[in-house]
Backbone bond lengths (Angstrom), bond angles and torsions (degrees), N, CA, C in turn:
res aa  C-N    CA-C-N  psi(-1)  N-CA   C-N-CA  omega(-1)  CA-C   N-CA-C  phi
1 M - - - 1.468 - - 1.519 108.82 -
2 R 1.343 113.13 139.46 1.419 120.15 -176.38 1.512 112.07 -74.46
3 P 1.331 118.31 134.67 1.492 121.90 177.45 1.552 108.81 -58.85
4 P 1.338 116.76 138.69 1.491 117.87 -179.27 1.567 110.91 -55.25
5 S 1.324 116.74 -33.01 1.505 117.89 -174.72 1.549 109.12 -56.12
6 R 1.314 115.37 -31.82 1.542 116.91 -178.52 1.495 112.21 -66.46
7 L 1.337 118.84 -13.03 1.497 118.57 178.12 1.491 111.73 -96.26
8 A 1.382 120.02 7.56 1.440 122.47 177.87 1.476 110.32 -65.55
9 P 1.304 123.03 172.53 1.452 125.74 174.16 1.482 110.68 -57.49
10 R 1.345 115.70 126.43 1.446 120.73 -168.23 1.454 118.59 -106.93
11 S 1.229 121.88 -19.56 1.427 123.37 -163.34 1.497 112.50 -51.09
12 S 1.354 117.27 -68.37 1.458 121.55 -176.98 1.505 110.21 -62.36
13 A 1.287 117.77 -51.64 1.439 122.07 -175.82 1.539 111.68 -53.81
14 L 1.296 112.92 -47.97 1.442 120.44 -175.55 1.498 110.58 -66.42
15 L 1.363 117.93 -39.24 1.464 121.12 -179.36 1.570 106.20 -64.14
16 A 1.298 119.35 -42.23 1.375 120.05 178.62 1.494 116.18 -63.61
17 L 1.379 112.71 -39.05 1.444 120.39 -178.64 1.581 108.38 -67.75
18 V 1.315 118.64 -44.26 1.453 120.39 179.83 1.489 110.00 -66.00
19 C 1.320 118.77 -42.07 1.434 118.44 176.21 1.440 116.90 -58.95
20 A 1.310 114.16 -28.56 1.549 116.47 -179.48 1.515 111.08 -83.34
21 C 1.356 115.73 4.89 1.467 119.92 -176.01 1.549 109.58 -98.73
22 S 1.328 119.12 15.94 1.382 118.87 -169.08 1.604 114.78 -66.55
23 L 1.229 116.59 -23.54 1.459 118.74 -172.82 1.542 113.03 -120.76
24 S 1.294 116.59 -25.68 1.492 120.49 -170.60 1.544 114.09 -97.13
25 S 1.270 119.69 124.80 1.474 122.42 175.61 1.510 108.08 -61.66
26 G 1.307 116.72 -44.30 1.431 122.34 -177.80 1.546 110.23 -58.06
27 C 1.367 115.83 -43.52 1.486 119.32 177.97 1.471 113.17 -62.13
28 Y 1.383 114.95 -38.54 1.454 119.40 179.09 1.531 110.76 -60.50
29 R 1.288 116.40 -41.63 1.466 117.98 175.56 1.515 115.53 -69.55
30 T 1.347 114.68 -25.14 1.520 116.02 174.67 1.494 106.67 -70.49
31 A 1.308 118.97 -45.09 1.498 120.68 177.95 1.500 110.96 -59.98
32 Q 1.352 119.37 -40.44 1.404 122.53 177.44 1.507 112.67 -62.04
33 W 1.293 118.86 -40.17 1.479 123.05 175.26 1.528 110.57 -68.33
34 W 1.283 119.87 -42.60 1.429 122.87 -176.37 1.514 110.14 -66.16
35 L 1.343 117.15 -35.72 1.453 121.23 179.39 1.480 114.52 -84.89
36 D 1.362 113.51 -4.01 1.528 117.86 -179.63 1.526 112.52 60.50
37 L 1.325 114.36 44.18 1.495 120.14 175.64 1.514 112.50 -94.43
38 P 1.239 115.22 160.72 1.443 122.16 178.05 1.509 110.07 -67.76
39 P 1.340 116.55 161.25 1.472 120.21 -178.96 1.518 111.53 -61.48
40 F 1.388 112.77 148.56 1.442 117.36 175.05 1.488 110.05 -62.47
41 R 1.329 115.61 143.73 1.494 119.28 179.12 1.512 113.65 -100.13
42 H 1.366 113.66 -14.74 1.468 117.31 179.93 1.522 112.54 -133.79
43 D 1.256 117.02 153.32 1.502 122.47 169.98 1.542 107.98 -72.64
44 A 1.294 114.85 171.10 1.443 119.24 175.51 1.588 108.28 -64.93
45 G 1.304 114.87 134.55 1.410 119.07 -177.63 1.583 115.22 -108.89
46 E 1.261 119.51 -160.17 1.443 124.02 -177.79 1.513 110.30 -76.07
47 E 1.342 113.90 145.86 1.450 124.70 174.56 1.528 112.85 -122.54
48 I 1.330 116.76 125.18 1.474 117.40 -170.96 1.520 107.95 -130.46
49 E 1.300 117.82 132.02 1.491 122.26 171.71 1.486 109.62 -107.61
50 M 1.369 114.97 133.10 1.447 119.05 -176.96 1.539 110.87 -148.03
51 M 1.306 118.62 166.15 1.409 123.30 175.76 1.571 108.91 -106.97
52 V 1.322 117.63 117.69 1.358 121.21 -175.43 1.565 111.58 -101.14
53 P 1.301 120.71 123.39 1.466 118.81 -174.11 1.445 113.65 -81.88
54 M 1.334 116.68 142.93 1.457 125.43 174.00 1.487 110.84 -91.09
55 R 1.308 117.86 177.81 1.506 121.17 -177.54 1.440 113.34 -62.56
56 D 1.424 117.69 -27.77 1.515 118.16 -177.76 1.483 110.05 -96.31
57 G 1.328 120.75 11.65 1.507 122.61 175.68 1.562 111.84 94.27
58 I 1.321 116.43 -14.79 1.516 117.75 177.25 1.468 109.89 -64.89
59 K 1.320 119.34 140.08 1.516 121.93 -177.30 1.527 108.43 -110.64
60 L 1.246 115.54 135.40 1.457 120.49 -179.39 1.567 109.46 -110.18
61 A 1.273 114.82 134.61 1.469 121.04 -178.62 1.557 110.55 -74.34
62 T 1.357 115.40 126.46 1.413 120.30 -167.21 1.507 106.45 -135.10
63 D 1.286 116.46 136.33 1.502 122.52 169.72 1.502 113.59 -107.65
64 V 1.292 119.13 138.10 1.396 125.74 -177.39 1.559 106.48 -119.93
65 Y 1.280 117.83 125.82 1.561 122.10 177.14 1.591 102.89 -118.63
66 L 1.372 114.55 126.39 1.428 118.51 -179.27 1.469 105.91 -118.07
67 P 1.404 116.52 152.71 1.546 118.69 177.65 1.589 107.20 -70.00
68 G 1.359 110.28 150.56 1.371 113.89 170.70 1.413 115.82 -87.36
69 S 1.341 122.27 -153.04 1.488 125.82 179.20 1.604 104.81 -68.64
70 A 1.261 110.60 152.57 1.536 116.06 175.14 1.485 110.26 -61.03
71 V 1.353 116.33 143.10 1.474 119.94 -175.74 1.524 107.25 -55.87
72 G 1.340 117.72 130.59 1.465 125.07 175.93 1.501 113.34 85.43
73 S 1.357 116.79 7.47 1.524 118.05 179.22 1.547 104.53 -122.42
74 P 1.363 115.85 156.82 1.412 119.08 175.78 1.482 114.19 -68.94
75 P 1.319 119.12 158.04 1.427 121.63 -179.44 1.553 110.73 -65.53
76 F 1.302 114.60 165.22 1.532 122.16 -178.55 1.509 107.63 -57.06
77 G 1.342 120.01 105.13 1.469 125.20 177.60 1.500 111.00 56.32
78 G 1.258 119.28 27.37 1.455 123.05 179.90 1.549 115.68 65.90
79 Q 1.331 116.69 16.04 1.463 123.79 -178.97 1.418 110.57 -122.00
80 S 1.346 115.49 174.82 1.425 123.96 172.16 1.496 107.60 -62.98
81 G 1.332 120.44 139.33 1.396 123.15 -173.95 1.498 117.32 -78.71
82 V 1.312 118.20 -6.82 1.414 124.55 -178.88 1.474 115.32 -129.74
83 G 1.330 110.49 150.41 1.480 119.97 179.48 1.562 107.88 -138.07
84 N 1.333 115.67 156.68 1.458 118.18 175.34 1.499 108.79 -105.93
85 R 1.356 115.74 149.46 1.433 115.77 174.38 1.607 108.58 -155.00
86 E 1.269 117.62 158.70 1.366 124.10 177.06 1.559 113.92 -92.58
87 S 1.309 119.11 125.70 1.448 119.37 176.85 1.563 110.76 -76.54
88 A 1.348 113.39 168.09 1.523 113.17 -177.03 1.419 109.55 -61.36
89 G 1.318 123.85 -29.92 1.426 123.89 -178.14 1.547 112.83 -81.45
90 G 1.298 114.91 1.77 1.518 118.01 179.27 1.447 114.64 85.03
91 I 1.267 121.86 5.35 1.461 126.58 173.28 1.493 110.57 -86.24
92 Q 1.297 112.36 125.35 1.521 115.04 177.80 1.494 113.17 -68.87
93 E 1.390 112.65 128.81 1.448 115.69 178.60 1.539 106.35 -120.75
94 T 1.316 117.51 166.39 1.432 120.60 173.46 1.529 105.80 -118.09
95 G 1.314 112.57 148.29 1.482 116.83 177.92 1.522 111.66 -138.73
96 T 1.291 121.85 141.54 1.437 125.46 176.64 1.435 112.65 -86.00
97 K 1.360 117.48 123.78 1.441 124.98 178.54 1.566 109.25 -59.87
98 G 1.353 116.96 -30.23 1.346 118.06 -175.75 1.515 114.57 -89.27
99 G 1.415 117.59 5.62 1.397 120.90 178.41 1.580 117.29 68.24
100 Q 1.264 111.57 18.60 1.466 117.96 178.72 1.505 115.13 -82.07
101 A 1.313 117.26 137.67 1.512 121.03 175.18 1.543 106.42 -126.67
102 W 1.397 114.32 139.10 1.410 118.77 -168.65 1.580 107.24 -128.59
103 P 1.413 116.32 156.25 1.389 115.03 164.75 1.534 110.41 -69.68
104 T 1.327 115.59 145.81 1.455 120.03 -164.52 1.491 112.99 -121.55
105 L 1.336 115.54 133.06 1.482 119.96 175.88 1.469 106.87 -99.60
106 L 1.334 117.90 133.62 1.502 126.64 179.78 1.459 110.99 -114.79
107 V 1.312 119.68 128.37 1.457 126.61 173.83 1.470 110.46 -130.22
108 R 1.336 116.50 126.30 1.470 119.58 176.12 1.472 106.23 -123.25
109 T 1.428 115.00 127.50 1.413 120.45 -163.81 1.507 110.81 -140.89
110 P 1.371 115.23 141.72 1.515 118.74 173.55 1.493 110.09 -93.51
111 Y 1.343 118.44 -0.71 1.473 124.82 -175.31 1.533 116.08 -99.89
112 S 1.284 116.73 19.65 1.462 125.34 178.57 1.550 111.88 87.02
113 K 1.269 113.59 128.11 1.479 117.15 179.84 1.544 112.03 -81.52
114 S 1.307 116.34 -5.63 1.456 118.11 179.12 1.540 109.55 -152.01
115 G 1.360 114.24 142.95 1.459 118.44 178.26 1.524 108.68 83.73
116 V 1.353 116.34 -165.99 1.486 122.86 -177.22 1.566 104.33 -73.40
117 P 1.380 120.14 153.23 1.500 120.88 7.66 1.559 115.34 -95.89
118 M 1.334 114.19 -1.15 1.488 116.60 -168.17 1.499 112.96 -106.25
119 F 1.376 120.38 -17.76 1.444 123.60 179.48 1.475 111.16 58.42
120 M 1.342 117.91 46.90 1.496 118.78 -173.05 1.551 112.68 -68.50
121 E 1.340 113.93 -21.64 1.512 112.12 178.12 1.505 111.52 -69.80
122 V 1.311 117.65 -21.07 1.412 116.70 174.16 1.562 109.20 -68.27
123 V 1.262 116.48 -46.37 1.552 119.60 174.04 1.568 111.65 -54.03
124 G 1.285 117.03 -47.76 1.488 119.71 178.47 1.509 113.14 -59.98
125 R 1.259 119.11 -46.87 1.478 119.05 -177.49 1.478 113.00 -73.83
126 F 1.380 115.49 -31.54 1.499 119.54 177.97 1.452 110.51 -62.08
127 F 1.346 118.84 -55.75 1.405 123.11 -172.13 1.544 113.52 -73.20
128 A 1.324 113.42 -25.75 1.526 116.72 173.79 1.493 110.81 -62.43
129 R 1.371 117.74 -31.73 1.497 117.58 179.00 1.461 111.94 -73.02
130 Y 1.290 118.99 -11.91 1.532 122.44 174.19 1.541 109.84 -97.40
131 G 1.218 122.62 8.22 1.436 122.03 176.91 1.442 123.73 94.10
132 Y 1.376 109.98 17.53 1.472 117.73 177.78 1.477 109.47 -107.77
133 A 1.316 113.62 143.19 1.573 117.75 161.32 1.491 105.49 -78.22
134 V 1.255 117.50 146.93 1.524 124.05 -179.15 1.422 109.33 -129.49
135 V 1.336 118.90 127.96 1.408 122.61 179.34 1.587 109.62 -123.40
136 I 1.334 113.32 117.57 1.476 115.75 -175.93 1.552 107.45 -125.75
137 Q 1.299 112.15 128.69 1.515 122.38 -166.93 1.460 112.67 -125.77
138 D 1.337 121.16 133.19 1.459 126.07 162.91 1.499 110.58 -71.26
139 V 1.371 119.02 122.75 1.457 119.24 177.11 1.468 112.44 -64.93
140 R 1.337 114.39 169.01 1.479 118.59 -176.19 1.574 111.80 -58.41
141 G 1.399 110.29 132.82 1.347 118.83 176.82 1.530 117.72 80.87
142 R 1.333 118.27 9.43 1.393 124.56 -173.34 1.563 107.35 -120.95
143 Y 1.320 118.42 132.81 1.441 126.40 174.00 1.514 109.49 53.90
144 R 1.384 117.26 -112.18 1.478 118.26 -171.14 1.527 113.16 -92.68
145 S 1.437 116.18 -0.91 1.373 117.28 -179.07 1.565 114.31 -84.55
146 E 1.337 115.08 152.70 1.435 118.00 177.94 1.520 114.71 -80.06
147 G 1.278 118.71 172.35 1.416 123.45 175.10 1.567 114.94 92.19
148 K 1.351 117.73 -172.38 1.429 120.67 -174.47 1.554 103.63 -117.49
149 W 1.270 117.78 133.27 1.422 123.50 177.91 1.557 119.00 -90.24
150 Y 1.231 114.70 132.67 1.481 121.37 173.11 1.507 107.44 -146.55
151 P 1.315 116.68 131.93 1.462 116.78 -170.91 1.524 113.92 -52.41
152 V 1.351 113.90 129.85 1.459 125.55 171.14 1.479 110.83 68.71
153 L 1.296 126.69 -21.07 1.454 128.22 -163.43 1.518 108.14 -58.74
154 H 1.314 120.08 -45.06 1.509 118.82 -175.03 1.516 111.44 -104.93
155 E 1.342 121.57 3.28 1.478 122.26 -164.30 1.531 107.55 -68.55
156 L 1.317 121.99 -38.79 1.522 122.86 179.97 1.486 110.60 -56.45
157 E 1.332 117.26 -54.83 1.439 117.75 -174.97 1.540 111.56 -72.93
158 D 1.295 119.61 -42.93 1.447 124.32 176.20 1.537 112.86 -57.70
159 G 1.359 114.44 -47.02 1.394 119.67 177.19 1.504 114.32 -63.29
160 A 1.261 121.40 -36.36 1.484 127.37 174.57 1.500 109.96 -65.16
161 D 1.344 115.73 -45.61 1.556 118.51 -179.91 1.477 110.83 -66.01
162 T 1.317 116.60 -41.42 1.485 120.65 -177.35 1.535 105.93 -65.44
163 A 1.265 121.63 -50.85 1.430 128.98 -175.21 1.607 109.15 -53.76
164 R 1.344 111.31 -48.11 1.489 115.87 -176.48 1.481 109.52 -71.33
165 W 1.327 118.42 -30.99 1.492 117.91 175.16 1.490 110.08 -65.13
166 V 1.337 115.89 -45.68 1.466 120.14 179.93 1.493 109.72 -56.76
167 L 1.341 119.09 -52.10 1.473 126.00 -179.36 1.540 112.16 -57.91
168 A 1.298 118.49 -21.94 1.443 120.47 179.29 1.520 114.26 -87.87
169 Q 1.360 115.54 -10.62 1.483 121.76 -178.15 1.516 110.40 -73.82
170 P 1.285 118.70 141.30 1.492 121.80 176.61 1.429 114.72 -65.42
171 W 1.336 123.46 -16.97 1.471 125.50 178.58 1.507 111.10 -87.47
172 C 1.318 117.41 -3.98 1.461 120.97 -178.71 1.588 107.43 -103.63
173 N 1.336 117.36 130.52 1.425 119.36 -176.64 1.547 111.84 -90.99
174 G 1.329 116.43 5.74 1.493 118.92 179.70 1.467 113.12 100.44
175 S 1.303 121.39 -5.64 1.508 126.08 -179.83 1.484 111.09 -106.35
176 L 1.329 117.34 124.38 1.383 119.54 -178.71 1.610 111.30 -114.25
177 G 1.286 117.51 145.17 1.508 122.50 173.43 1.474 103.12 -127.18
178 L 1.414 117.05 139.75 1.411 120.98 -178.19 1.479 108.68 -118.98
179 L 1.349 120.99 141.35 1.415 120.67 178.44 1.523 109.95 -150.06
180 G 1.338 116.20 158.32 1.468 120.95 179.20 1.431 113.30 158.65
181 A 1.327 118.22 172.57 1.419 123.33 177.18 1.558 108.98 -133.41
182 S 1.376 110.46 160.10 1.434 118.75 179.51 1.606 110.48 61.08
183 Y 1.419 112.27 -126.95 1.514 115.09 -178.75 1.579 110.16 -61.24
184 L 1.316 118.48 -23.42 1.424 119.53 -178.94 1.512 114.56 -65.06
185 T 1.357 114.67 -22.12 1.418 122.01 173.60 1.552 110.43 -64.81
186 V 1.230 117.57 -40.50 1.473 123.12 176.26 1.509 112.36 -58.65
187 T 1.376 110.65 -55.94 1.492 113.63 -179.13 1.490 113.32 -55.84
188 A 1.458 117.48 -36.51 1.313 121.19 -175.24 1.595 112.50 -73.14
189 W 1.350 117.71 -41.70 1.425 120.04 171.26 1.478 115.67 -52.78
190 L 1.295 113.84 -40.17 1.491 119.68 -171.68 1.565 109.43 -74.58
191 V 1.363 114.61 -35.90 1.503 121.26 174.00 1.570 105.53 -62.36
192 A 1.254 118.63 -47.21 1.485 121.85 -176.68 1.419 113.00 -59.58
193 D 1.348 115.96 -37.24 1.375 120.42 -179.97 1.565 114.22 -70.18
194 Q 1.234 113.38 -28.29 1.554 121.43 -179.25 1.537 113.32 -82.67
195 V 1.314 116.04 -36.21 1.528 119.94 -178.69 1.508 108.15 -131.29
196 P 1.312 114.36 61.94 1.567 119.56 -172.93 1.563 111.22 -60.27
197 D 1.303 116.71 -36.94 1.488 118.53 -178.22 1.469 114.29 -66.16
198 A 1.342 118.05 -31.64 1.485 122.72 -179.68 1.504 111.27 -81.16
199 V 1.335 120.28 -34.47 1.447 121.18 -179.19 1.516 113.14 -73.71
200 K 1.336 116.86 113.47 1.401 120.81 -177.12 1.521 113.48 -89.61
201 T 1.244 116.85 -27.91 1.494 121.04 -176.91 1.513 109.31 -165.29
202 M 1.382 116.31 156.91 1.455 121.50 171.32 1.617 107.10 -135.84
203 V 1.338 110.04 147.01 1.468 118.89 172.35 1.500 110.11 -127.10
204 L 1.298 116.38 112.58 1.492 119.41 -165.74 1.534 107.16 -132.95
205 A 1.340 113.66 148.01 1.482 118.12 177.59 1.468 112.16 -137.22
206 V 1.315 118.04 146.41 1.436 131.59 167.40 1.613 106.73 45.29
207 G 1.308 118.11 63.99 1.428 122.70 175.83 1.517 112.78 -150.20
208 S 1.290 118.17 176.18 1.423 123.50 -178.65 1.501 108.99 -159.52
209 L 1.321 113.13 145.61 1.496 118.54 175.83 1.514 111.33 -81.48
210 D 1.388 116.17 -12.85 1.483 123.45 -173.19 1.505 105.16 -102.66
211 P 1.398 117.71 100.32 1.435 117.66 177.28 1.530 115.31 -68.56
212 Y 1.297 113.59 -19.49 1.559 114.34 -177.59 1.540 109.12 -67.87
213 I 1.284 120.27 -47.57 1.435 122.35 179.77 1.508 116.61 -70.15
214 V 1.370 114.21 -9.13 1.486 121.53 172.48 1.538 107.61 -87.20
215 A 1.314 115.04 -39.95 1.482 121.21 -171.61 1.536 110.63 -86.99
216 Y 1.351 120.14 -31.03 1.416 123.02 -172.62 1.531 110.38 -127.65
217 Q 1.345 113.84 148.59 1.496 121.15 171.04 1.533 105.49 -134.16
218 R 1.327 114.30 117.43 1.473 122.29 176.88 1.535 111.58 52.87
219 G 1.391 115.72 41.54 1.457 120.72 178.71 1.489 118.62 82.89
220 M 1.330 114.02 -2.28 1.514 118.45 178.90 1.515 111.94 -109.02
221 I 1.289 115.55 134.15 1.484 117.83 -175.59 1.612 107.41 -67.96
222 R 1.317 113.57 135.96 1.449 120.46 172.28 1.573 112.10 -73.43
223 S 1.313 120.01 80.77 1.470 121.36 -174.43 1.503 109.66 -61.34
224 D 1.411 117.74 -29.48 1.450 117.73 -179.72 1.431 111.92 -71.18
225 V 1.368 118.36 -42.89 1.427 121.65 -178.94 1.567 112.07 -72.90
226 V 1.297 113.40 -51.92 1.466 116.26 178.60 1.536 114.10 -60.69
227 G 1.387 116.68 -43.37 1.365 121.51 179.27 1.565 115.01 -63.67
228 S 1.294 115.40 -43.27 1.422 116.29 179.57 1.537 113.62 -68.74
229 W 1.330 116.08 -30.39 1.465 119.14 175.85 1.465 114.61 -73.73
230 I 1.405 116.93 -37.39 1.430 120.60 169.92 1.557 112.20 -58.63
231 L 1.320 117.35 -44.98 1.419 116.38 178.95 1.515 115.09 -63.42
232 A 1.370 111.78 -38.21 1.528 116.88 179.36 1.488 110.20 -64.26
233 M 1.309 112.68 -39.44 1.539 114.52 -174.87 1.518 115.82 -75.00
234 H 1.364 113.78 -34.20 1.359 118.17 -170.80 1.602 114.82 -105.44
235 T 1.262 113.90 -8.87 1.572 117.04 -178.40 1.514 106.47 -138.85
236 P 1.391 118.02 63.05 1.470 119.71 -176.59 1.496 114.63 -67.99
237 E 1.362 112.30 -15.48 1.490 120.64 -173.20 1.577 109.55 -82.98
238 L 1.287 116.66 -14.33 1.454 120.44 -173.42 1.523 113.89 -68.12
239 T 1.346 115.68 138.52 1.433 120.06 173.87 1.515 110.68 -72.74
240 V 1.316 115.25 166.74 1.535 120.73 177.99 1.521 108.77 -52.91
241 F 1.336 118.19 -44.54 1.444 118.43 -175.49 1.562 113.45 -69.57
242 D 1.307 114.38 -31.20 1.474 123.16 175.33 1.534 109.39 -67.52
243 V 1.295 114.64 -42.74 1.502 118.09 179.20 1.469 108.81 -62.32
244 R 1.361 121.37 -45.09 1.423 123.36 -179.46 1.537 113.50 -59.96
245 R 1.265 114.50 -44.46 1.489 120.87 175.10 1.525 113.45 -61.36
246 H 1.303 116.96 -47.81 1.398 120.12 177.20 1.603 112.65 -67.71
247 F 1.274 117.98 -34.23 1.387 122.31 177.99 1.494 113.02 -63.77
248 D 1.358 114.45 -42.99 1.437 119.57 176.35 1.485 112.02 -61.35
249 A 1.324 115.76 -44.06 1.473 121.27 178.70 1.471 112.28 -63.09
250 F 1.342 117.66 -42.25 1.390 121.14 179.55 1.504 112.40 -65.32
251 T 1.238 122.88 -47.46 1.443 125.37 -174.86 1.543 113.23 -72.49
252 R 1.271 115.40 -23.57 1.478 119.85 -176.29 1.480 113.48 -98.12
253 H 1.308 116.62 -8.21 1.505 118.55 -173.43 1.507 107.49 -76.78
254 W 1.334 115.61 143.95 1.394 124.85 170.84 1.473 113.91 -137.83
255 P 1.414 118.69 131.85 1.423 124.82 7.64 1.518 115.84 -74.84
256 A 1.258 113.95 153.56 1.505 119.68 -175.04 1.487 111.17 -58.83
257 S 1.386 118.75 -32.02 1.429 123.69 -175.72 1.482 111.46 -63.77
258 E 1.381 117.54 -18.37 1.478 118.20 -178.79 1.594 110.53 -104.58
259 A 1.298 117.38 4.50 1.490 119.19 -176.89 1.532 109.19 -63.39
260 D 1.257 120.83 -35.14 1.484 123.19 -179.31 1.494 108.14 -73.41
261 D 1.351 118.28 -42.20 1.507 120.96 -177.07 1.591 108.19 -61.87
262 T 1.334 118.81 -40.34 1.416 117.72 -177.37 1.540 118.46 -79.92
263 T 1.394 112.98 -6.86 1.427 116.85 177.88 1.502 117.29 -115.60
264 V 1.311 113.80 -48.26 1.564 114.02 -177.86 1.471 111.60 -128.67
265 G 1.432 116.02 -0.40 1.442 116.44 178.10 1.585 107.09 105.34
266 N 1.274 116.71 171.17 1.424 122.44 -172.35 1.631 108.28 -65.00
267 V 1.332 115.02 127.10 1.420 120.67 175.33 1.470 107.92 -119.06
268 P 1.313 121.05 103.38 1.514 122.45 -171.37 1.520 114.52 -56.82
269 F 1.300 116.63 -36.83 1.538 110.91 -178.52 1.448 114.76 -77.14
270 H 1.382 118.44 -12.95 1.491 122.45 172.96 1.530 105.94 -66.98
271 D 1.328 119.46 -48.38 1.429 123.10 178.64 1.528 109.54 -61.62
272 D 1.250 120.55 -43.23 1.419 123.09 178.11 1.499 112.96 -61.37
273 F 1.295 118.02 -41.14 1.453 122.20 173.82 1.513 114.83 -56.58
274 L 1.382 113.74 -45.81 1.408 120.05 -179.59 1.467 113.65 -68.43
275 H 1.271 119.26 -28.76 1.494 123.91 179.59 1.439 116.81 -78.33
276 H 1.378 114.98 -3.77 1.432 122.76 -176.02 1.551 111.00 -132.65
277 P 1.405 117.02 65.55 1.503 119.95 -175.09 1.534 113.43 -71.55
278 A 1.372 113.67 -19.38 1.530 117.79 174.96 1.508 112.50 -98.38
279 R 1.311 119.06 159.05 1.440 119.06 175.99 1.482 111.49 -75.63
280 D 1.290 116.00 82.71 1.489 121.60 -176.87 1.488 109.62 -101.65
281 E 1.352 114.47 -162.01 1.439 121.00 -177.04 1.519 111.92 -63.77
282 F 1.341 120.74 -26.35 1.472 122.04 178.47 1.534 107.71 -57.55
283 W 1.351 117.61 -47.37 1.468 125.34 -172.29 1.581 107.58 -80.28
284 L 1.242 113.72 -37.56 1.535 117.61 -175.54 1.505 112.12 -68.77
285 R 1.320 119.71 -16.99 1.498 121.23 178.72 1.503 110.69 -70.46
286 H 1.340 118.42 -17.26 1.452 120.16 178.84 1.561 110.01 -73.48
287 P 1.257 116.69 139.28 1.481 122.65 -173.53 1.562 108.31 -78.42
288 V 1.402 114.63 72.42 1.437 117.52 -173.47 1.581 107.96 -76.41
289 G 1.328 118.52 -23.56 1.445 121.94 -170.82 1.563 113.00 -79.16
290 V 1.276 120.59 -4.27 1.471 120.18 -178.34 1.484 114.87 -61.26
291 A 1.328 119.72 -26.36 1.448 121.89 -176.44 1.603 109.02 -69.34
292 S 1.322 115.60 -32.50 1.461 117.17 -178.42 1.640 112.91 -71.74
293 R 1.322 112.35 -14.21 1.466 119.56 176.47 1.506 114.72 -91.69
294 A 1.274 116.78 -13.79 1.462 122.70 -176.88 1.617 109.38 -68.37
295 R 1.370 112.02 135.56 1.505 116.65 179.63 1.515 109.86 -123.46
296 M 1.322 119.75 5.23 1.434 123.74 179.91 1.525 106.65 -93.43
297 P 1.429 116.59 155.78 1.430 115.62 175.66 1.526 114.76 -70.31
298 V 1.290 114.64 137.97 1.483 119.60 -175.62 1.569 110.22 -126.96
299 L 1.231 117.47 129.77 1.477 119.63 172.93 1.512 105.99 -106.88
300 M 1.368 114.61 125.54 1.504 119.55 178.70 1.548 108.75 -122.59
301 L 1.297 112.85 137.25 1.539 117.62 -171.24 1.509 107.98 -126.46
302 T 1.368 110.10 138.37 1.542 118.95 171.53 1.503 104.54 -162.43
303 G 1.308 111.81 -177.32 1.480 118.92 175.27 1.566 112.22 -106.75
304 W 1.310 112.21 146.40 1.497 116.20 -175.40 1.515 110.55 -58.33
305 Y 1.320 121.57 -35.07 1.436 124.74 -178.84 1.477 112.81 -98.98
306 D 1.315 119.35 9.57 1.496 126.22 177.03 1.477 108.26 -84.05
307 F 1.442 112.53 138.95 1.491 111.42 179.18 1.611 112.18 -64.01
308 W 1.340 113.10 -14.75 1.458 114.98 178.53 1.520 113.82 -68.30
309 L 1.290 116.57 -18.21 1.514 118.48 179.86 1.525 109.05 -57.47
310 V 1.355 116.93 -50.13 1.466 118.84 -177.35 1.581 108.50 -68.49
311 C 1.372 117.41 -30.95 1.411 119.68 179.40 1.593 110.65 -66.30
312 I 1.309 111.47 -45.67 1.543 113.96 178.91 1.500 111.83 -63.91
313 L 1.426 118.79 -46.22 1.435 120.11 -179.78 1.544 110.64 -64.88
314 G 1.357 115.86 -32.58 1.418 123.92 174.11 1.551 115.41 -54.66
315 T 1.314 113.58 -23.01 1.531 119.13 176.81 1.504 110.11 -59.81
316 W 1.339 115.20 -26.24 1.528 119.22 -176.05 1.602 108.29 -114.40
317 G 1.280 113.58 20.19 1.486 119.21 176.75 1.508 117.78 75.61
318 Y 1.408 117.66 24.81 1.462 118.93 175.98 1.448 112.93 -71.52
319 E 1.289 117.04 -35.79 1.518 118.36 -171.15 1.569 108.72 -68.35
320 G 1.230 111.94 129.72 1.443 116.99 178.33 1.469 118.44 79.86
321 S 1.384 115.64 2.42 1.386 124.15 -176.73 1.535 115.67 -97.80
322 G 1.363 112.14 -15.52 1.511 120.29 -178.12 1.586 110.87 90.64
323 R 1.330 115.78 -13.50 1.476 118.81 -177.57 1.551 111.48 -73.68
324 L 1.304 113.75 -25.74 1.567 114.42 -176.71 1.501 107.17 -66.73
325 E 1.356 117.46 -36.58 1.500 119.58 -176.44 1.618 110.78 -68.20
326 Q 1.287 115.57 -15.86 1.448 117.38 -178.16 1.562 111.72 -89.16
327 L 1.334 116.29 -6.02 1.474 114.97 179.03 1.534 113.61 -80.67
């Protein structure tokens, strides 16, 4: 019987616990017990980092986590289950020596595929033990990936190229699952729109395809939301106390167009956001309508009193329609 303490409020404590499990097999099993999950089906498998080329030649840093041998059985042929090879086209591929193909989870993130702040390697190792191949990628211009980053601008093409690369790998069985929170929900929706037959499901939290309702509320810029995001994106090394100090400086600075310059330096998309307070062609260029084309099951998570509630429902046009007040 489970101890009652395991039923206490879990969100923050469990996140901290899982993040602490990044290296230790014993800690992984502690997290498994705490979350009341079924037993792991596989041992820890191979982990590979590679640069995956996009259609314009830019290469994106990508980690691949593969399941190891089934629990209680010997490894594939007594060797590591994965090897690297170069394809005829010069694109690096991975192949399983054991001939295994797995359903694959794909995550594309601007918040680092490894280490703080998201500890995505924990996600990769955890799901690999349940029999999934896991692919986690730094989006263009972020961390170890090449190119220049601008929110959403390249995600449709890069997501499509990455998904098709994954589907061509011998360790992928042709079924994709997508997951993530915040900006990762955008990258997931865009992948699902490009390879809808391959994407079987998505689990998404606190995100929206419509950047306007994230950045603006009734015509006023959300300095708290935009400011905290800019600080998170451009100063990941800051401590909690530094973030609070910079956040106060950002949100109180006037004119608002100089708030980024006085805290983290010039952020081009911040100026662009401010120059478009109405929902004009700048915002309408974003592919908001892809959600209406989705036919796979999708689980979306947020809090009832979280501002993300309106953002999530706004994906289907609830915001400003009067239908939100009827819920």
